[in-house]
C-alpha positions as CSV (number, residue, x, y, z in Angstrom):
1,X,29.2,-4.6,17.3
2,X,31.8,-6.9,18.4
3,X,34.5,-5.7,20.9
4,X,37.7,-7.9,21.3
5,X,39.2,-8.1,24.8
6,X,42.7,-7.1,25.0
7,X,44.8,-9.6,26.8
8,X,45.7,-7.1,29.8
9,X,41.9,-5.9,30.4
10,X,39.7,-7.3,33.4
11,X,36.5,-8.6,32.0
12,X,33.2,-9.4,34.1
13,X,30.8,-12.1,33.5
14,X,28.4,-9.9,32.6
15,X,30.4,-8.2,30.1
16,X,31.4,-11.9,28.6
17,X,27.7,-12.7,28.3
18,X,26.6,-9.8,26.8
19,X,29.5,-9.9,24.1
20,X,28.5,-13.8,23.6
21,X,24.8,-12.7,23.2
22,X,25.7,-10.0,21.0
23,X,27.6,-12.3,18.6
24,X,24.9,-15.2,18.6
25,X,22.5,-12.5,17.5
26,X,24.6,-11.0,15.0
27,X,25.7,-14.3,13.4
28,X,22.8,-16.3,13.9
29,X,20.2,-13.7,12.8
30,X,18.2,-13.9,15.9
31,X,16.5,-11.5,18.6
32,X,17.8,-11.4,22.0
33,X,14.6,-11.9,23.5
34,X,14.2,-15.2,21.8
35,X,17.4,-16.7,23.6
36,X,16.7,-18.7,26.9
37,X,20.2,-18.2,28.8
38,X,19.3,-21.6,30.5
39,X,18.5,-23.3,27.8
40,X,20.3,-25.3,24.9
41,X,21.0,-23.0,22.2
42,X,21.0,-26.5,20.0
43,X,17.7,-27.9,21.4
44,X,15.9,-24.3,20.6
45,X,17.0,-24.4,17.2
46,X,19.1,-20.9,17.3
47,X,22.3,-23.1,16.1
48,X,23.5,-26.5,14.6
49,X,26.9,-28.1,15.3
50,X,28.4,-25.5,12.8
51,X,27.1,-22.8,15.2
52,X,29.2,-24.5,18.1
53,X,32.3,-24.4,15.6
54,X,31.7,-20.4,14.9
55,X,31.0,-20.0,18.6
56,X,34.6,-21.6,19.6
57,X,36.2,-19.5,17.2
58,X,34.7,-16.2,18.7
59,X,35.7,-17.5,21.9
60,X,39.8,-18.4,20.7
61,X,39.4,-14.7,19.1
62,X,38.0,-12.5,21.8
63,X,38.9,-14.3,25.2
64,X,42.6,-15.5,24.0
65,X,42.4,-19.4,24.6
66,X,41.7,-22.2,22.1
67,X,38.4,-24.5,22.5
68,X,39.5,-28.1,22.3
69,X,37.0,-30.5,20.5
70,X,36.6,-32.4,23.8
71,X,35.6,-29.0,25.7
72,X,32.9,-28.8,22.9
73,X,30.2,-30.4,25.2
74,X,26.8,-30.1,27.1
75,X,28.8,-29.4,30.1
76,X,30.3,-26.6,28.7
77,X,28.5,-25.5,25.8
78,X,24.5,-26.4,26.8
79,X,23.4,-23.0,27.2
80,X,24.5,-19.7,27.3
81,X,25.2,-19.5,30.8
82,X,27.1,-22.6,30.6
83,X,29.3,-20.8,28.0
84,X,29.9,-18.0,30.1
85,X,31.0,-19.9,33.0
86,X,33.4,-22.1,30.8
87,X,34.7,-18.8,29.1
88,X,35.0,-17.3,32.5
89,X,37.2,-20.3,33.7
90,X,39.2,-20.2,30.8
91,X,40.0,-16.8,29.5
92,X,43.7,-15.6,29.5
93,X,44.0,-11.9,31.4
């Protein structure tokens, strides 16, 4: 149920979170209730380092900005909530 955002569309943090969770659940075959929004997806075993790359591709495709290797760190990708913050700060509209 992936929804791509148009470059001119305004998107809320809640919509970002919902899109990200939909992607994670579908891509990594996990139930939403198994995801702790404030915990590391890697530390909880939901994704591995390749999962970070897949999430960065999802971000580039849906939010119209490229994620650099340097940006893929715990500060930006340490949890679902941190990824939402990162997307919200960097999305192009």
